[in-house]
C-alpha positions in Angstrom: 9.5 135.8 75.8 12.2 136.3 73.3 15.7 135.2 73.3 18.8 136.8 71.8 22.2 134.6 70.9 24.8 137.1 70.3 28.2 136.7 69.0 30.9 138.9 70.8 34.0 139.7 68.6 32.4 141.7 65.5 29.0 141.6 66.7 28.3 142.7 70.5 31.8 144.0 71.0 33.1 147.2 69.4 36.5 147.5 67.8 38.1 148.1 71.2 36.6 145.0 72.3 33.9 146.5 74.7 30.3 146.7 75.0 29.3 150.3 74.4 27.3 152.3 77.0 24.4 152.3 74.7 24.6 148.5 73.8 24.7 148.0 77.5 21.6 150.0 78.2 19.6 148.2 75.6 20.6 145.0 76.7 19.7 146.0 80.2 16.2 147.0 78.8 15.8 143.8 77.0 16.4 141.7 80.2 14.3 144.0 82.2 11.6 143.1 79.7 11.8 139.5 80.5 13.9 138.5 77.4 16.8 136.1 77.6 20.3 137.2 76.7 22.8 134.1 75.6 26.5 135.0 74.9 27.2 132.6 72.0 31.2 132.8 71.2 33.8 130.9 70.0 35.8 132.0 73.0 36.5 129.7 75.9 34.2 130.1 78.8 36.7 132.0 81.3 36.9 134.6 78.6 33.3 135.0 78.1 33.1 135.2 81.9 35.5 138.1 81.9 33.6 139.8 79.4 30.4 139.7 81.0 32.2 140.8 84.4 33.8 143.8 82.5 30.7 144.8 80.7 28.5 144.3 83.6 26.2 142.0 81.8 25.7 139.9 84.7 22.0 140.2 84.6 19.5 137.6 86.0 18.9 134.7 83.5 22.0 135.1 81.3 23.4 131.9 79.5 26.6 131.4 77.8 27.3 129.0 74.9 31.2 128.9 74.7 33.6 127.2 72.3 31.3 127.4 69.2 28.2 125.9 71.2 30.1 122.8 72.5 29.7 124.1 76.2 26.5 125.7 77.6 26.8 127.5 80.9 24.1 128.7 83.4 25.5 131.8 84.7 22.7 132.2 87.3 23.5 128.7 88.8 27.4 129.0 88.0 27.1 125.3 86.5 27.9 123.8 83.1 24.4 122.2 81.8 25.9 120.6 78.5 29.2 119.7 77.0 30.0 118.0 73.4 33.6 118.0 73.3 36.2 116.8 71.1 37.1 113.1 71.6 40.5 113.0 73.5 41.7 110.2 71.3 41.9 112.3 68.1 43.7 115.4 70.1 47.2 114.2 69.7 46.7 113.2 65.8 45.3 116.8 65.0 48.0 118.3 67.1 50.6 116.1 65.3 49.2 117.0 61.9 49.4 120.9 62.9 53.1 120.5 63.5 53.7 118.7 60.4 52.1 121.5 58.6 53.8 124.0 60.4 50.6 125.5 61.7 50.2 126.9 65.3 47.9 124.3 67.3 46.3 125.0 70.6 43.6 123.3 72.9 42.3 124.0 76.5 41.7 122.7 79.8 39.1 124.0 81.8 40.6 127.2 82.7 44.2 127.4 80.5 45.1 127.2 76.8 47.7 124.6 76.0 49.9 125.0 73.3 53.5 124.3 72.2 55.6 127.4 72.3 55.7 131.1 73.0 55.2 132.1 69.2 53.3 135.2 67.7 50.0 133.6 67.5 49.8 132.9 71.1 50.9 136.2 71.9 48.4 137.8 69.9 45.7 135.3 71.1 46.1 136.2 74.9 46.1 139.9 74.5 42.5 139.4 73.8 41.9 136.3 75.4 43.3 136.8 79.1 43.8 133.2 80.2 46.8 131.2 81.6 49.0 129.2 79.0 50.7 126.0 79.4 53.4 125.1 76.9 54.0 121.7 76.1 54.7 119.1 73.1 52.2 116.6 74.5 48.7 117.8 75.0 47.6 114.5 76.8 50.2 115.3 79.4 48.3 118.1 80.5 44.5 117.7 79.6 42.8 115.0 81.2 39.6 115.1 79.5 38.2 115.8 76.3 38.6 119.5 75.4 35.4 121.6 74.1 37.7 122.5 71.0 40.9 123.1 69.2 42.1 126.2 67.5 44.7 126.4 64.5 45.9 130.1 64.1 47.8 131.6 61.1 48.5 135.2 61.3 49.9 135.9 57.9 49.3 132.6 55.6 45.7 132.2 55.1 46.3 129.4 52.2 48.4 127.3 54.6 45.6 127.5 57.3 43.1 126.5 54.5 45.5 123.5 53.5 45.5 122.3 57.2 41.5 122.8 57.4 41.3 120.5 54.3 43.6 117.9 55.9 41.6 117.9 59.2 38.1 117.5 57.4 39.7 114.6 54.6 40.6 112.6 58.1 38.1 113.5 60.7 35.1 114.9 59.0 32.6 112.3 60.7 33.9 113.4 64.2 34.6 117.1 63.8 34.1 120.4 62.1 36.5 123.0 61.2 35.3 126.6 60.7 37.0 130.0 60.8 35.9 132.5 63.3 38.2 135.1 61.3 40.6 134.9 58.6 43.3 133.8 61.0 41.5 131.5 63.5 40.3 128.1 62.3 37.9 126.7 65.0 37.9 122.8 65.5 35.0 121.1 67.3 32.6 118.5 67.6 30.7 118.0 64.4 27.4 117.4 66.5 28.2 120.5 68.5 28.1 124.0 66.9 26.3 127.5 67.7 23.2 126.2 65.8 22.8 123.1 67.9 23.4 125.1 71.3 20.5 127.5 70.3 18.0 124.7 69.6 19.1 122.7 72.7 18.8 125.9 75.1 15.5 126.9 73.2 14.1 123.5 74.0 15.4 123.6 77.7 13.9 126.9 78.4 10.5 126.5 76.4 11.3 129.1 74.1 9.9 128.5 70.6 12.4 128.9 67.8 10.1 131.1 66.2 11.0 133.8 69.0 14.9 133.3 68.8 17.4 135.6 67.6 20.8 134.8 66.6 23.4 137.5 65.7 27.0 137.0 64.3 29.4 138.0 61.6 31.6 135.0 60.9 31.5 131.7 59.3 31.3 129.8 62.7 28.2 131.9 63.4 26.2 130.7 60.1 24.6 127.6 61.7 22.9 129.5 64.5 21.9 132.3 62.2 20.0 129.6 60.1 18.8 127.7 63.3 17.0 131.1 64.8 13.7 132.2 64.0 15.4 135.7 62.9 18.9 135.6 61.9 21.0 138.7 62.3 24.1 139.4 60.4 26.4 142.5 61.1 27.1 145.2 58.3 30.7 144.5 58.9 30.4 140.9 57.9 31.5 139.3 54.7 28.9 138.6 51.7 29.6 135.2 52.2 27.7 135.4 55.7 25.6 138.1 54.7 23.6 135.7 52.3 22.4 133.7 55.3 20.5 136.7 57.1 16.9 137.5 57.4 18.2 141.1 58.8 21.6 142.7 57.8 22.2 145.6 60.5 22.4 149.2 59.2 25.4 149.8 61.2 28.6 148.2 62.3 29.6 146.4 65.4 31.6 149.9 66.0 28.1 151.7 65.7 25.9 149.8 67.9 24.4 148.0 64.9 23.0 145.1 66.8 21.4 147.3 69.8 19.4 149.2 66.7 18.1 145.8 65.7 17.3 144.7 69.4 15.4 148.0 69.8 13.4 147.5 66.4 12.8 143.6 66.5 12.9 142.8 70.1 11.8 145.7 72.1 9.8 147.2 69.3 
């Protein structure tokens, strides 16, 4: 048995944020052959479940690693089986730091996104991530348990977002990590979580050798799982900074079924 951990945006999903018919058929063949599928995304759980439902990926034995690996979900049993959240006591401090540096910041309840105001950043975010929004100036008035992650967004000022990333790491590098899922989105999550740690944890739980694991991604927050897997796959459309970690670079992009081709050659072949 082999196991595939795949990112969504820029990897399994095409540029219309959908799973193509061909990719669906390949994944269906893969799971029918007895191999495992894990959707490994920075997205929150409810958003990934929506993708699975719309793409009909609800095959038996599918798992989700959400929020950059800080939450693992067993789809068959509708159950969270692992969590490694951001400590609740540092959420207000990171929130205030973002406000002081004029950066959009948000966090999450189990089913909602929590942010300060209705700005361009949240409007773009929920155009793709279809979950309800709660607006508040005090996150702890809304979230009652440690969140799986926080997310900072800047649509037009990457230098300002990088400055904020450095500010977070200067204060909290011993507690959280801060990595980009794309040039506009900065993911903040427990530094003992991450997609790579989730991959190793789930392989151990399922009794799958790391040598039989495959991980596919396109962004900086995918690197830990690309390195952890026995076979690290990086998309043709990824940056050179990510491609240098690959065992395999796809011949085609996410919009041309690049991952499906590798599944046929490497897992089903």
